[in-house]
N, C-alpha and C positions, 0 to 999 in steps of 0.2 A: 504256426502250421508245421506239422511233422514233415521231415524231409521226403519220405515216400509219398505222402499226400501232395506235397508241393510239386514233385516231379510228375505225378499223374495229372495234376491240374494243368501244368505247363504243357505236357505232352498232348493233353486233350485240346487245349487252345490251339496249339500248332497244327494238330490234325484237322481241327475244324477249319482253319485257314486253308490247309492243303486241299481239302475236299472242295472248297469253293474255288480256289485259284487254279487247280488242275483243269477243271472244266472251262473256266473262263479263258485260261491261256491257250488251251487246245482249240477252242472256238475262234479266239482272236487270231491264232496262227492260220487257221483255215481261211478266214476272211482276208487276211493280208496276202496269203499266197494266191488266192483267186483274183484279188484286185491288182497286185503287182505283176503276176505272171511268174513262171519258173525262172526266167532269165534274170529279171530285176530282183526277185527274192533271193536268188543265188548271189547276185552282186551285193545286196545289202548284208547277207550273212558273211560274205567274204570281207567286206570293209568293216562292218560292225563287229568283227572279231575282237575289236578293241573292247566292246561291251562284254563279250564272252570272257575275254582275258580279265577284265576288271572284276567280273564276278568271282574269279579265282583269287585275284590279288586282294579283292575286298575281304574275302573269307580269310585269307592268310593274315592280312593286317589286323582284321577284327580279332582273330585268335590271339595275335601278339598282344594287343592292348587288353583283351579280356583276360588273358593269362595273368597279367600283373594285377588287374583290378580284382579278379576272383581270388588271387593269392592273398592280397592284402585285406580283402573282406574276410578271408579265413583267419588272418592274424588280428583282425579288428583294429587296424591302424588307420584311423580316419584321415590324419594329416598326410600319410603316405598315399592314401587313396586319391586325395585331391591333387597331390603332386603328380601322380601317374596320369590323371586325366589331362592336366594342363600340359605336361610334357608330350602327351599323345597329340593334343591339338596342334602344338608347334611342329612336332615331327611330321604329321600328315600334311600340314600346309606346305612344308618344304618339299616333301615327296610329291605332292600334287603338282607344284611348279616344275619339279624335275621331270615328271612324266610328260607334262605338256611340252616341254622343250624337246624331249626325246621323240615324242610322236611327230612334232612338226619337222624335225630333222630327217626322220626316217620316212615320213609320209610321202613327200614329193618323189623320192626315189622309187618307192614301192608302186605308186600310182603310175609313174611314167615307164618304168622298165621291167617290173616284175608281174604285176597283176594282169590277168587275161580277161578283158571285158570289151564289149562293143565300143568302137571309137566314138559313136554318137552319144554315148552315156558318160563321156569324160567329165563334163561339168557336174552332172549329178553325183558322180563318184567323188569329186573333190569336195562338194558341199556336204555329202554324207560323212566324209572323213572329218571335216571340221566340227560337225555336230557331235561326233563321237569323242573328239578331243574335249569339248565342253562337258559332256557327260562324264568323261574320265576324271576331270578335275573335281567336280562336285561329288562324285562317288567316293573318291579318295578322302576328301576332307569330312565326309559324313561318318567315317569309320569310328572315331571316338564315341559318337552317340550310339551307334549300333552296338559297340562293345559294352557301353554302360547298361543298355537295356538287357543284354544277355547276361552280363555279370550279376546284375540285380535280379535275374530270373523273372523279369517282367515279360513273359512270353505272350501275355494277352495283348500288350501293345505291339509286340513284334508281329503277332498274327494279324492284328488290325491293319498295320502298315502294309503287310503282304497282300491283304485283300484289297486295300486302297490302290496299291500299285497295279494289281491285276485288272481292277476296274478301270483304272486310267488307261492301260494298254488296250482294253476292249473299246473304250470310248474313242481312242485314237483310230483303231481299226474301222469303227463305224463311221467316223468323220471322213475317212478316205473316200467313202462312197459319194460324198457330196462336194468334193473339191474339184475345181476345174484346172488346178495347177498340177504340175508334175507330182504324181502320187508318191513316188520314191523320196523326193526331197521333202515333201510335207511330212511324211512318216518319220524321217530322220530328225527333223526339227522338233516335232511334238514329243518324240521320245526323249530328246535332250531336255526339253522344258519340264517334263515329268520328273526327271532326276533332280532338278533344281527345287521344285516345289516340295518334294519329299524331304530334302535336306532342311529346308526352312522349318517345316513342321517339327522335325526331330530336335532341332536346336531349341525351339520354344518349349516343347514338352519336357525335355530333359532338364533344361535350365530351371523350370518351375518345380519339378518333382524331386530332383536329386541335388543336394548341396554340392557334392563333389564335381558336378558337371557344369558348374559356373566358371567361366573363364577368368582367370587372374594369373596370367603367366609370370609376371614379375614377382608376385608374392610367393608363389610356390615353385619358382624356378630352382631346379636341382640338376646341376651339370652332370654329376655322376649318374643319376637316374636316367637322364636324357641319353647319355652315352650308352648305358646298358640297354635301354629300350631300343635305341637306334641299331645296335648290333644284333639284338634279338630279332627285331622286325626285318633287318637286312637279310639275315639268314632265312627267315620265313619267306620273304619276298623272293629270295633266290630259289627256294623250293617251289613256290607258286609260279615263279617265272618259267621254270623248267616245264611245268605242266602246260602253261600257256604256250610256250614255244613249241611243245609237242603238238598241241591241238591246232594252233594256227599254222604251224609249219606243215602239218599234214594237209590242212585246207589249201595252203599254197601249192604244195606238191600235186595234189589232186587237180587243182585248177590249171597248173602248167601242163600236166599230162592229159587231162580229160576235158577241161572247160567248165563253164558255170553250171551246167546241168548236174554234174556230179557234185558240185558244191551245194546245190539245192538239196540233193539227197543227204549229203553229209550234215547240212544244217538242220534238216528235219530229224535226222537220227539223234543229233545232240539235244533237240527239243524233247523228243520222246524220252531220252535217257534222263534229262533234267527233271521231267515230271515224275517219272518212276522213282528217281532218287529221293524225292521229297519224303517218301515213306520212311526211309532210313535216316536221312539227314535230320528230319524233324525230331526223332527220338534222341539222336546224338546231341542236338542243340539243347534239349531239355536236360540231358544228363551231364554234359561237359562241365558246366560250372561246379557241380558237385564233385567231379573227379579232381578238378584243380583246387577247389577249396579243401579237399581232404589232404592233398599234398601240402597246402599252405598251413594247415593246422597240425602237420607232422604225423598224420595217420596214413602212412604209405601202404600197409596191407589193405586198407579199405579202398585206397586209390586204385591199386592193381585189380582188386576184385571188381570194382565198378568198370574198369577198362576192359576186362574180359567180357563182362556182361554187355557192354556197349558194342564190342565187335560182333558177338554172336547174335544179339537181337537186331542189330542194324542189318545183318545179312538175312535174317529171317523175314524182317519186314519188307525188304526189297524183293525177296524171293516170292512172297505171297502173291504179289501182283506182276512181277517180271516174268514168271514161268508161263502163266496162261497168255500173257501179252506176246511173248516171243513165239509161242506155238501158233497163235492166231494172228500174227503180225500182218499178213497180206490182207485179211478181211478187215481188221481194225483200221489200217491205213486207208483202205478203199472207202470205208464209211466216213472217215474223218476228212480226208483231203479231196475225194472224188478223183482228181487227177494226181496219181502217184508218180513222181519222177523215178526214172530207171535207177536201179541199185539201192533204192531206199530201204526195202525190206531186209536185204542182206546187211546193210550198214547198221540198221537199228539193232538187229540181233547181236551182232558182234560187239558193238559198243556197250550194250547192256551186260554181256558176259564179262567184259573187262571191268565194268563197275562192280559187279558181284564179287569178283576176285579181290578188288581193292577194299571192299567193305569188310572182308575177313580180318584185315589189320587196322580198321578204323580206330578201335579203342587203343591200340598200341601207339598210334600217332598222337592221340590226346595225352596219353601217359608220358610220352617223351616231352611233349610241350609243357606239361605241368612241372616236370623236374627242371627244365630250362637248359639242359646240355644238348644243344641241337646242331652245333656247327658241323662236326664230322658226319653226323647222321644226315643232315641236309645235303652235304656235298656228295655223299655216295648215292643216296636215293635220287637226287637230281641228275646226276651223271647217267644213272640207269634210265631215267625217263627220257633224257635227251638222246639216248641211243636209238630211239624210235625214228628219228629223222634220217640219219645216214642209212639205217637198215631199210627204211621205206624207199629212199631214193635208189638204193641198189636194186631192190626188188622191182620197182617200176621201170628202171632203166633196163633191166633184164627182160622186160616184156610181161611181167606178171600182172594180173588184173587188179583193180582197185581194192578188192577184198583182202589182198595179201598184206596191205598196209595195216589193217586192223587185226588180222591174225597175228602178225608179228608183235603188235601192241599187247595182245593178250599174253603172249609168251613172256614178254619183258615184265609185265605186271606180276606174273607168278614169281619170277626171280626177285623182283623188288619186295614182294611180300615175305619171302624167305629171309632176305636181309633184315627187314624190319624186326622180325622175331629175334634174330641174332643180336642186333643192336640194342633191343629192349633189355636183354639180359645184362649187358654192361652198364646201361644207363639207369635202369629202374630195378634190376634184380629179378625180373620176370623170367621164369624158366621156359625156354622154347618148347620143351617136351610137355610141360604142363599146359601151355597155351595150345599146342597141337591137339592134345587129348580133350581138353575142356572146350575148345572153341572150334578149331578147324574140322576135326572129324565129326563132332556133334552138329556142325552146321551143314557140311557137305552131304552127309548121308541122307538126311531128310529131304534135301533139295533134289538129289538124284532119284530117290524113290518117288517123289512127287512128279517129276518130269515123266517117269515111266508110266505112272497112272494117267496123267493128263494127256499122254499121247494116244491112249486107247480110242477115244471118240473120233480121232482123225481117221481111223481104219474103217469106220462103219457109217459115219454121217457126212452128208454133203456140207460144203461151206455155207455158213449163214448164222443168224442170230441164235438159233437153237443150239448149234454146235459150240458157238462161243460161250453161251451160258452154261452148257454141260461141262465143257472143258474147264471153265473157271471154277465151277462148283467142285468138280473132282480134284482139281489142283489144290485149291484152298483147303478143302476138307482133308485131303491126303497130307498136306503140309502140317496142318494142326495136329493130326493124329501122330505123325512120325516125329514131330518136335516133342510132343508129350512123351512118347515112348523112348526116343533115342536122344533127342537134343538137350533135354533139361536134366540137371543134376537133382538128386532128392531134395537138397536144400532149396534150390530154385523153385521146385514144385510146391514145397511147403510155403515159401514166401509168397508166391503168386496166389495160392489158395487163400492164405490169410488176408492178403490185400483185397481179393475179390469178395470174400466173406464180409470183411469190414465195410467195404463199399456198399454191398447189398443190404447190410444191416442199417446203415445210415439212410439209404434210400427208403427202406421200409418204415423207419421211424418218421421220416418226413411225410410219407404218404399218410400215416396214422394221424399226424398233426393236422394235415390238410383236411382229412375227412372229419376230424373233430370240429374244425372251424366251419 
């Protein structure tokens, strides 16, 4: 299968999953919020920040393993590929045990002295924390299998697993309606069980389909490779850990200053952001293996070209849906949740803006990962990310509202993006000025013009489904037009036109065959 067709197939599979999982996840969240109530839902989001943390750690560690697997798939070294997988299994088992020890040591102190929750929910909080520790361990040791599926570009199975996970969460939400036991405890226990079941399926499937994913640590033990991967994963975890520390640190600060109701708003905002981000993350997940394989095969110009395309198009895909969502956020949340916790609208909008800014440098991050020289890069970027915590504490201590925390996060994200461009020049040879012209300007201008157009219906129409539909139509249409006129280079227009024409021709040929039969 040609590379372009494979990327399109994988992207289509992941988008199919996204369309299913977004609606399932949103509905499941609504059920859980209504069944648990704002206070218990806020408590779960506060403690299950471990899960949110692990989603970032899981991505970081998956990228680390995938980087090596994709790299050696590019070099076509099957022995090295098997050695990478087995080193990854051993590495993540050790990391899983270390994380469990760390959680257990820190958990007792946090639950007793730091977290702010009703005293009568102490037992529930302790049990939820233990369930999250179990989920943490099994999430970490599943990383080699996730990386295998992505490196092999088996996005159909990745999509199927995503749908299965969402359906599992929906079934858990439905089951809560029929339990007479503490709903919060039941919810935490079933979520942990779902993590275990998903790992077992991945182990069986990958072991049957891919030779390199069969465990034989003694046979393929490579001390030098293990040390190299440990260092690489360590720096990636340091970078991911800074993101986790920022997100969960902000949750703790908001909890200390404002209580669990604000935590509920913050948790919902992160849910909305995660669902919207699927539109861009999905495309990146399909394209990332090709970026890394290009570096592995020695074709750096192609790697940089794909990295710039990844940055620009991930921003476009997020903007298509984020712009109308941000404009109509009050109505959308009201329809979704019925009871919208205070501050939720504001937090949703600000978090999505920060994510849009981050997407502008998404391709740069993959390019740096593919080269492998990440130590200094991760130290500087992680330090910038961690600055969110002291800045947020100072702002809240000075009496600023909760929104100030996310406004400062946006400003720091802008500075981090500028540094990523500078660092990319030293590590990969990518010119910051070329990246600014070809990606940043071509991405931001269509988005700003689309926001201007999408804001017009707000001036003339009352809130409701009609205005939501018109706003979405105007925003998406405007974005498509401006991307075509301003956002794409002539070469990109030609390539997209060719791919579309080729796909249309194949569809017409199949229709002719079907009619003949």
